[in-house]
Residue, then its C-alpha position, 0 to 999 in steps of 0.5 A: m542446655e543450660p545458660h552458660i558462657a561460650v568460649l569461642v576457641l580461635d585456634t588449633p592445637i599447638e603442636n608439642h604444647a597442647d598435650e600437656f597444656g591444653d588449647f587456648g580454650d581450655n586455657a580460658v576456661d580453667l582461668l575462669r574455673n570459679s565461674a558460677v556459670p558453666l562454660v562451654k568451648y565451640q571451636i571455631a578455628y580450624s587449619l586452612d588445609h582443611p577448608q571443608h571445616q568451614a561448615i563446622t564453624d558456620q554451624n557453631l556460630a549459628r548455634i551460638r546465635t541461636l542460644l544468644d537469641a533465646g537468652m541461654l548465653k551469659g557471655i562469650v570469651l574470644t580466645g587467643s590465636r596465631s592468626d592475624s585478626f586483620d586477615n580479611e581473607n581467613p573465611w572463619i575470621k570473616s564468619t566471626d567477624t560478621f557474628l561480632k557485628y550482629v552482637i555489637a548492633n542488636k545485643p546490649s549489655f550483653p558481656m564479650v571478653g577478648l584475650c590477645f587476638g579475641h581483643q584484636l577481633i572485637a576491637k577491629n569490630l568496634g572500628c580500631k585500626v589493628n595491624r602488625n607493630s612497628t618492626e622497631n617494637g616487634w614481638e611483645c613476649g613473656s611476663t610483661t609489666i603493664a601500667l595501668n590507667k587510672s580511668i578504668f577504676s571509675v568506669e560503669k560497674s568497674p570489675f577493677v576496683d576490689a580485685l586490684e586492692t591490696d591488704d594495706g588499702h592501696v590499688l595496684e598500678h601495675i600488673n604483670l601478664v604474659e604477652f605473645h604478640r607482635d599485632v596490636v591495636y593502634g587506638l580507641p574506637p572512634t568517636a560516636s559520630a563515626s558510627s553508623n550503629s546506634l549502640l555503638a555510637s552511644t559507648t565509649f571505652q578506655s584502654i585499660g593500660s600500656t607498655n613501651k611497646c604497646s599503648i592499647q593494652g586492653l579495652i574496657t566500656e566507659s559507659g553505654p550499651v556495648k559491654v567488652l573487656t579485653f586484654q592484649g596479654h593472656p591472663e589465661f596462661s600460667t608461667p609454665l605454659a609461657l615458658n614453654l611457648l617461649k622455647l617453641t616460638l624460639a625453635i621455629g625462629k619466630i624470636d632470636k635468642a636475645t628476645f627469648d632470653r630476656s623474655s624467659y628472664k621476666t617470666n621467671n621472675l615477675i609475678n604472674h597476675g593472670p589469676l587475679m585478672g581472671k577474677v576481674i573477668l568473673k566480676f565483669f560478667e557477674s555485672y551484666s548476667 
């Protein structure tokens, strides 16, 4: 097998959706389709109604680790999921946590990207608190405007600098990404003194930006050997995909009609900067390949 970026697929296909729009792994691969390095999907998640599939999860994670140790991986992408990243009783989540802890402790300068659930899972394994958002904030759905932190432009090898510069020489201060979450990361990874991992202890991180409902809209390495880039939003979700997912989320009672109407309006009218963030992710991978 040639060197590649591993896409860890952390959900099963969504009924009445995946046939037209693909699964979470397909969406990530499509977002990064201009990558000079091939992307290969590895199925990690499975329905807990079929516990026998844990063997496949363990085989795939063992395969990924073997390729990583052999220098055959150029990075990993952790996809979104309908699961809770803080569910420490879920077998496939526990296995993925073990793998991430290994990478964080042993693989300096290895780039890790997380999307929504993947963002939360990486953050959890960096020591962040991850849990359900407050009842007041609830769901954050559809295209959402994120206020970017200016500090992301000055981090080590920032992938944002060129991508967010406009034709007239200005830099975007806000981006719009599709969001589908009610779980959040509650703060940056702990300070160095709180970690027994020497690589993590010498790494600092910045929050990408914030919204009214979520103060940590992603993480990026500021400096140090643990290389992460994560998004609470879904840069891999197109506008038509998001609109269909909003309909499904309403149909199963996860959101009410007012939230659906408001989210659909924003999704129909805001520019989707997901493809732009795809360029940022590719730049991030290229910086450490």
